[in-house]
N, C-alpha and C positions, 0 to 999 in steps of 0.2 A: 503494499501500498504505500503511495505518494507521502509524504512526509512533510507535503506542502502546507501551505494555508489553506482552510475549509473553505468552501465555496461560498456558504453563509454563517452568519453566527449560529450556535446551535439550537438556539433560542430566539421568538420573536413572538410575534400578537398571533401571527396566525400559523405559526408551525415549532414543533420541540422533533428535535433530532438525536438519535441515540446510536453511537458508532461504537459497533462490536469488531476490533479489528482481525480477529479470527473467521469472521464471519465474509460470503462473497455472494449472498443475498442480500435485500433489500426490499422490507416491508413497506407499502405505503398505506396508510390508512387515513381515507377521505369520510371528515365529520357530515351530518346532519344537518337538516334545518335548522335555523335558531339555535345555534350556539353561540355562545359570548365569544369574545378572544381571551386566550390561552384557555379554552376549554375543549376537548377532545372525545369522540367515542372512541372504545376499544382501548381505553387509556390503560385500565388495570392490567388486562389479558395480555395487549399488544407489549407492554415493558417486558413480560414473563416470557418473550420470545426471543433466544438467543439467537437476533438477527439483529443487522442494521435495520432499524426503524424508523420514518417519519410519520407523525401525526401532522394533518394538516386541515383548517377549516375555511369557511367563508362567512362571517357574520353577516356577510350584504346581503346574502341570502340569493344570489345570481348564478348559481350552478354552477361555479367556478369558472363561468365562461368569461369574464374580465380576469382570470387568473387570482393566482394570491398572494395579498399584498405586502406580506415578508419575505415575498420568494420571486415575484417578478412585478412591474407595474401593469401587465397585462398575459394573457393567456400564452403567446410565443414566446414571452422572456420566462414565464413560471416553468415552462415546460424544459426551456433551453437549462435554466437552473438547475431543474431537478437532475439532465442529462448530465449536467456537470457534476454533480453530487454520486450520479452512478459510476461517471470513469473514475473521479477521486478514490473512490470504495475501492475500485477492481470490480465492480458488481459483474457476476455473471447470470443471473436469474434475478428480475423483479416481479411483485406481486404486488395487484394494487386492489382494495378490498373496500367497500364501504356500502352504508344503507342510505335508502332515500334520496336527499339530493346527492348525499357522499355517493349512492350507487351509480348513480348517474355519472358523476366524475371518474369513478371507480373504472367504468366502462370506457369514457371519453379518455380521461389519459393512460390509462391504462394500455387503450389501442395505440397512442402517440407513442408511448415507452416500451411498445413490444413487450407488454408485463402478461402475466398469468394473472387472471382477473376472477375476483370471487364478487359478485354483488348481491346484495338481499334487494328488498323490492326497491324499482325505481323506475322515475318515467322514463319511457323510451321516445316516444314526440312529447315535445313541452308544450306548455300552452294549451293544452286542452281544458273545454269546460270543466268546471268543478275540481281540478288539479291543485296541487300547492303550486305548483311553476307560476300556473295563470295569474296567481294571488299575488307574486312577489317578483316574477321579471318585469324587468324595462322594456315598454313597448319596443318589437322589432328587435331585438337584441341579439336574433339567431333564427337560422333556418329551422321551422320548428322539427322535423324529420330529420336533422341530418345524420344525426347517431346512427340511423339506420344503413346509410350510404358507408359510413366507417365500418360499421359489425358485418356488412356483406363482402368486404374486401380484407377484412382481419384474417390472418392464417393459423391463429392460435383458436384454442377452445376457449368460451369467455359460460362461465358458471354464475346460475342464476338460483337463488333459494328462496320463495315467497310463501306467504301465508294464504288459504283459501278462503279466509274470512272477509279478506278484502275484496270487492271487486273490482277498484281500480289498478289493483296490483296484477290480478288476472289478466286484466285487458290491456297494459302495460306489457306481458309477458306475453301475452299473444300474439302481438304486433312482431315478436322474432323467433318464435316456436317453430317456422319452420326453417331455419336459417343451420345448415349443416354444424355449423361450429358453435351452436347455442345447446347447452343442456340447461334445462328448466328443471326444480326439483319442488314441489309444494308440499306443503303440511296443514293438515287439517286443524281444523278447530283455532287456527294460527293468524293473528292481525297486522297490519301493516308494520310492527315492531317485532320484525323476527327475531333479530338478535338479542333481545330482552327473553322471550319465549323460549331459542333455546339455551340460555344462559341460567333460566330458573331450573333448568333439567340438569346442569352443572356438564354439557357436552359443547359449551361452546370454544373453552380452552381447548377441547381435542379436535374440535372441525379447525379450527384456524391451525393448531400445529401440523394438521395432518397435511390442509393444502398446502401452507407452507413446505413441508417435506417434499409432499409427491406431485402437486398441483392438482390434487383431484378432490373431488368431494366425496367425502364417507359416507354415502348414502343410509348405509346401514345403524348410522347413528340413531336414525330417526325412526321412534316404533308407530310415527301417526300420519304417515306419508301418503302424499294426496294422489290425486289421479288425473295432475295438468296431461299428460301426454296421452290421455284420452280422449280427450276435448278435442271438438273440431269448430268447422271454420260458424257453423252454423248457430252453436253453443255461445260464440265469442260475440256473436251479432247480437244475438238475444241479450245476453248478459250488457252490453254496452246500453242498447235500448231500455233494458230495464233499469239500471243504475242513473241513465241519465234522467228518465221520467220521475223516479224516486226524488232524485235531487231536484227537480222542479216541480216537485208536489204533485204533479199529474200520476195519481197512485194507482186509477184504473187501469191505465194505459202500464204502469210498472208491474202492477198483479198479471197483467196478460201475457207479457213477455216471458216475466219467471215462471209462468206457471208450462209457458211452453218448453223448458228445460225441462222440468221436472217430469214432463212427459218421457223423456230420455232419460235423462238422470234425477231420479227419485231422492236422491241423498244428497243434491247438489247444495250445501249449505248456505251460500251466498243468496240461493235464489229464493230457501226457506226462510231465511231472514227477511229477505227483501219485500218478499209478500206479508209476512209477519208484521214488520213496521210499518207497512202500509194499511194495512186493515188497523192496526195501531191507531195511525194518525185519522184514519176516516172514524173513530172511534167505534168500532165493531171487533170487541172486544173479544167476545168470544171466537170468533174465525181466529183473529190474532191469537188467542193462547194455541191453540192447534198448531198453527206453524211455528210459532215462537219454539213449542216443546218439543217439536221435529226438530229444528234446529239444533236444539241444546242436548237431544239425546245423539243426533249425528256428531257433533261435536263438543264433547263435555268438557273439554279444558279452555273454551271461550266464555270469559265472566261476562261480556254483554250479552250474549244470550240468554243465560241466565236471568240476567238482571231486567233484562226488559220482558222476560216473560213472568217475573216477579211483580212488575208494577202492571202487566194487565191484568193477572191473578185480581191485583187490588183494586183497579177500576170495576172488575166485576163484583167488588163487595167482599169478598173474602179474604179480609185482611189479615186472619191468623195461618193461614196457609202462605200467603204473601211475607209474613212478617218471618216465618218457619224456612220458605227460600232464602230469604236474604241472609238469614242466619247460616244457613248451609253455605252461602255465597262465599259468607266471611270467615268460614272455617276453612271452604278450600283454597280462597283468592286472600289471603288474609292484608294486601296491600291496595285494594281495590276500594280505593276511598268513596266512591259514590254509594256503593252499600249499605257503609254505614250511615250517610247522610238520608240514606232514604229512609231507613230506619228509626233516624233521629223524629224524624217527622211523623211518623207512624206511633211512635213514643209519645210526643208530645199530643197529638191525638187521644191516647189512652191517659193521659195526664198524668206519665211519667215522666216526668220533666229531669230530676235529677239521672236519669238512665239516656235520657235525648243527650243532654248536655256532654256526658262522656261519648256519645256516639257522636256527636257533633266535635266535638273536641279530636276524636281520631282522625276523621274528615278531614280537617284542617290540618291537622300533623302530618298526612300523608298528600297532601297536595293544599301548599302553603299561598299557591297564587292565585287559587280559585276563590273569587272574591264572595260570592256568593254563601261558599263553606263558611269564608272569614265572618261575615255579617251573621250568619245565624248564629253560629257560635257565640260572640260577642254580644250577641242582644240575648242570648238567653242564659249567661253566665253574667251579665250585669242587672238580672232582675234581683230585686232585694232579697227575695228568699231562697234564690239559690246560694 
């Protein structure tokens, strides 16, 4: 390894670099949306990897399209800077890893750096309706589908792991499922935050270590593998219609397209949930409970399904059963803040304000940025008799 000066400082507002002199590999972790300066995804596990590691973020939420400020003033300058690091460290193999906005960047930058790529859920086409990117990207910053062209001409395999609970992630993965150089792995009962779900099962470190060691995804790690490779163009078209109509509050159309999916894939969890939530929004609670219960059975590890089912049961007037479901939910998912908040509201209705106070306190402690949780907790805590 060269003894010359490093290409950049090891630490900056948007990067942190760990040099391992005996390593010939470099792992770059791209952070997701809404990370502040000096905050990085995969921070704990990434530092345990005994290879050269670079953590990066983009607090501007511009999908890394303007580069990484502390490494380069533009995309091209940032790519050049990373290549200088690769040369300086005498790296033979580069690995790009990211999720959400960072997943898009891991593919984009990984292609530019000829890297081994592991992307968790990512937007493949930017600026689509109801997407995270359309809410944050500057107008006309980039050709929205530029990544498709880059993937098509890339000669390495891109690995992507998504959850089947988030329709938009399925739709995005559907755009690249026909590419020979793309392998998509889907997980049942898993939402957009795939790395967190894998981490809770204590398998994320093994997954990352195996990927850095072999460039492959050890799919045998997952007991909840989904059926992504069985899905066809018709399903993805119906799913896109169901999702967009649901988001636009066109619930009848959302139900229609989601039911079309169920005629061929009766256990497709996203369709079951879209139908259940659509009936819920239409205040047809009995129908809602039928589909929400089915979604919760198909994907028992999805807390959102069970929570919405509890809410529908409550709207039917069965508060005892609803409260029992919430208690079960809390036992299984002790960090699910919304369950404590809902339980607190029901305890207030029953006159159990001391118990409610504890529930609101737990909800707020788990999600202290939620103004609704904070207001409810403080209002009850400040009552004279509490």
